[in-house]
N, C-alpha and C positions, 0 to 999 in steps of 0.2 A: 156335135160337140158334147163331150161328156159332162152332163149337168151336175153329176154327183161330186166330181173331183175338182171342178173349176172355181171353187171358192178360195179367195185369197185371204190372208190374215193381215189385219191392220193393227199396229202397235203404236201407242202414243204415250209419252211421259207427261203427266199433268204438272201443275204448279207445285204440288206437294211431292214431286219426284216419284209418284206412283205410276206404274205401268198399267195402261188400259188396253185391253185386247178385244177386238171384234173381228167379224168376218164379213166379206163382201163378194158378190158375184162379179165376174169380169164385166158383164154388161153394165151393172151399176157403177163399177169403178170408172168405166169410160164416160158415163154420164156425169160423174163427179169431176172428172178432169175437165170436161167442158164448162161446168159451173165454176171451177176454180180460176178461170181466166180473169175473174174479178178479184182474186185474192191479193190483198196488199202484201202479205208475207212472202208469197212466191214472187211477186213483182219486185219486191225489195231485194230478195235473194238474187234474182237474175240481174238486176241493176248493179249490184255490188260485185258480182262475178265479172260482169262485162266491163266495169269501170275500175276494177282492181282496188276498190275502196275497202277500208277496214271496217269490220263490224263493231258497232258501239254496243249493241245487244244482240246476242245470237238467237234471234227470233226463230230461225229455221229449226232449232232444236225442238220446238213445240209441234212441228209438222208430223203427221203420221208416217210411219215406215210401212212399206208394203213387202210382205213375204209371200213368195209364190210357190216354192217347192215343199214347204213344211206347214202343217197345221200346228200352231203353237198354243200353249196354255201356260199359266203361271203355276209354279210349284207353291208349296205352303210358305216358303221363305221368299217368294216374289221373283224367283229366277225363271226365265223363259225355258221351257222344255218342249221337245218335239212330241206331239200327241198323235201324229199321223203324217202321211205323205200325200202329195198331190201329183197329178200328171202334167205339171207345168214347170218350165224353166224360166228364169228371169235373166236376160242378157243386157249388157250395156255396150253401146258402140260410140266411139268418140275419142278425143274431143272433135266436135264439128261446130265451127264458129258461125258459119253463114246460115241464116235462117232458111234461105231458099234451098240450100243443099240438104238441110235436115228434112224438109218436107219432101224433097225428091227421094231421099234414101228411105223414108218412111213408106213410100209407095213401092219402092223396089223390093221391100220385104214380102210383098204379095207373091213374088215368084216362088218362094219356098212354101211347099204345101203345109208344112207343120206350123206356120205362123198363125198364132191365135190373135195377137194384138200388137200394136206398136204405137208408141207415143213419145213426145219430147220430154226429156228429164227435167227435174226441178231447176237445174242450173241454166237451162236453155241452151246447153252446148253438148248434150248427149242424146242418144236415141235409145229408148228402152224397148225391149222386145220380149213378149211372152210367147213361149214355144211349147207346143204339146208333144209329149213323149208317151210311149207305151210302157206302163209300169210292169215290173216283174210279177210273177205269179203271186197271188195273195198269201200263200203259205210262206213266202220268202220275205214278206214285208215286215215281219216282226224281228228280223235279224238286222240290228242297227249297223253292224259292220258291212254287211252285204249291201244294204241300201246306200250306205256312204260310197261304196265302190261303184254302185250303179250310177249314182248322180255325178260322180267325178267323170265317168265315161260319157254320160249323156251331155254334160256341159262341155266337155272337150270336143265331142263330135259337133255339137251345135255351134260352138264358137268358131270352129274351123270353117263350117259351111257359110255362116253369115259374114265372117271376115273376108273370105275369098269373094263373096258376092258384092259386099259394100266397099271393099278396098280401104277399110279403116280397122283399127284394133277392136276386137269384140271379146269381152270377158264376162264371167259371172258378175252380176251387178253388186256393187257395194262391198266387195271382198278385197282388202288391201294387205292382209296379213297371213294369207294361206289358210284361212278358216275353211270349215266344211262348206262346200257349195250348196248344201241343203239350206244354209242360212243366207243365201243371196237375197238382197233386198235393195230398196231404193226409197227415197222420200216421195211422198205423194206430190203430184205435179199438176200442171195446168196445160191443156192442149185444146184449142178450139175445134180441132178436127182429128181426133185419135182414130187409128185404124183398128177395126174389129172385123175379123173374118168369121163367116158363118159356119163353114164346115171344114175345119182343118183336118189334115191327115197326120196322125201322130208319127213322130220320128221313132223308129224302132231300133234301139241299140242293144237290147238285151240278147245275149248269146252271140253278138257280133264281135269279132276280134278286130279292133281298129289297127290299121297299119301304123306302126310307130315311125315317127320321124327321127332323123339323126339328132341327138341332143344338142349338138353345136348349132344346127340349123334352126331348131326351135328356139333355143335361147337367144341366138344372135338376132333372129327375126323379131322376137318380142322386144329385145333391148333396143334394136334400131328404131322400132315404132315409137317406143316410149321416149327415146332421146330426141327423135325428130319432132315429136309432138311437143316436148318441153321447150326445145329451142324455138319452134314456131310460135308457141304461146308467149314466151318472153319477148321475142322480137317484135311482136305486134304491139306490145305495151311500151317497150323501152329501146333506146339506142345504148350500146355499151362500147366502151373503149378502155384500153389499158394505158394509163398515164405514166410514162416512164420517169417523169420528174417526181411525181408523188410516190411512185412505186406501188400503185393501187389501181384497181378497176373502178371506173366511174360509170354512172348511168344518167341518162337524160329521159325524163318522163315525156313521152310523145304528146300526152294530153295537157301537160303543163310545162312546155319548153321554157317558159319565162323563169322557171326555178333554176335553170342552168344545170351544169354537170355537178353531180354529187358522188361522194365516195360510198361504195357499197360497204355495209357492215353486217354483222350477224342478225340484227333485228330486221334489216331489209331482206336478207337472204331467207330467214325463217318465214317472213311474210310472203315472199315469192313462192315458197314451197306450199304454204297453205292455199294461196290463190290457185296454184296449179292443181292441187288435189280437189278443190271445190269445182274446178272445171273438168274433172274426170281424168286427170293425168296423175299417175302415181309418181310423185317426185319428192324425195326426201331433201332436207336442207343440204346434205352432203352432195347430192346430185347437182343441185343448183350451184353449189360452191365449186364443184369440179368444172362445170361449164364456164363460170365466170373467171376461173383461174387458168383457163386453157389458152392455147395458141389460136383458138377460133375467135377470140376477141381481138380486134385490131389494136395494134400498139401505136401510140402517138407520142411525140416529143414536142411539147408546146413551144419550147424555146427555138428548136431547130425549125419547126413549122413556121414560126413567126419570121425568122430570119430568111428562110427560103421564099417567103411571101414578099420579101422586100427586093428580091433579085431583079425584078423588072421595073423597079421604081428608083434605081440609082441614077443620080443626075450627072455622074462622071467625076465628081469631086471627092477627094479623100476627107471624110468627116471624122476619122478615128481620133485625130488629135484635137478635135473641137469638143471640149468637155460638155458644153450645153447640149450638143447633139447626142453624145453617148448617154448622157443622163436621161434624155427623152426615150431612147431605145430601151434602156434597162427598165425604166418605169413602165413602159408599155408592155414589156415582156412579163413583168411581175403581175400587172393587172390582167393581161390575157390569160395568165396561168390560173386565174379564177379562184383565189382564196388563200394564196400563200401569205398575203399580208392581212387580208380581211379575216379576222377571227384567229389569226396565227395558227392555222391548221392546214397543212402539216407544219411541224416546227420550221422556223426560218433561221437563216444565218444572220448573226449580228456581226457585221464585218467592221472591225475597228482598224482604221488606218493611222499610221504614224503621221503626225502633223506635217513633217517635212515632205511626205509623199502624197499629201492630200491637197486638192485645189480648194480655195476658199469658197468656191461655188457649191461644194457638196457638204451635206451634213455628215457628222462624224459616224453615224450608224446607218448602214445601207441594208435594207431588208431584201433578201433574194430568196428564190425558191431553193429547195434542197437539191443535192447532187442526184444524178450525174450531170444532167443537162445544164444545171446552173453554172457549171464551169465555163460554158461558152459565154454566158452573159457576163460572168466575172472577168473573163479575158477582155471583153469589150470595155470594161470599166477601168481599164488601166490608165494611169496618169503619166504624163511626161515628167521626166526628172526636172526638179527645180534648179535652175541654173543661176 
């Protein structure tokens, strides 16, 4: 292992919003990951990612960030600049929710000779991998544009190798906006048993022309992985349905089913997007909104469902002309609808009936859910002509 190049950069923002930079060897980083298993901050971060809770205080912002490919320093105005390059890449695989599978895949990375280290990410749902590469000739390392091109090729090759081996998406760690792969990074983490390989064989991509994949295949494969990962992540947390009565998509929190079905709104959608990104899934609010508004969400009609549920309960008598029976049915439909009356959301119909067409048993104002399915209930509420 190249002892000269395998120092990583740690960057932390202190309480005064000042960046603090230090370096650490890979061996000492692994020791620190073991010690961090007692870290309250990382434990809190993982708990909140797992349970989809909102942060009260973003304590994770105070954690160090690890940079593997570049040696960083601060300029006079406090901006991070690249002072040199290392022979390491930092990859992220996931999301991987099951702890047992994370541990299994960590060991699988031993198969690749260029693996230097592997450890569980700070969210507890990603696998981080440090991979050794052969750097270009020293004379070429002063050319920033050439080194940028080298790292893009190296990250592309390494991502393809590990993705095909692990059967999960693998990307440069911490890059969500197309930034230079030289700045790949991750939060410092905790792992009771990180993997550290003694004598890795560097991956040599310099001078090698990678075989290009068809753009449609590459894009489609990446998009499919992200979409599948997002849907899987959301489905573990919630049940979704499209309520045709309300004309809106509703969600049921699987951990808090006693809250009942609630209508999705932009605050909820934005929260889902943040949760997914914290779990290592690149998902914008628009992506979540597209899924929730698509035909993949099952459609339900609460009124029709209720009425069909009565089909095996009919006692053989015609109850349509019995006002007290019809009143019970409509009240049950409104209550089953789950909120058309309570809180008046969504808007309800105020159905005023002429006195001559209204039975004395009914109040003058009947609250019913909005169209279209409410028409069925309204039809049941018809009254016989006064003779």
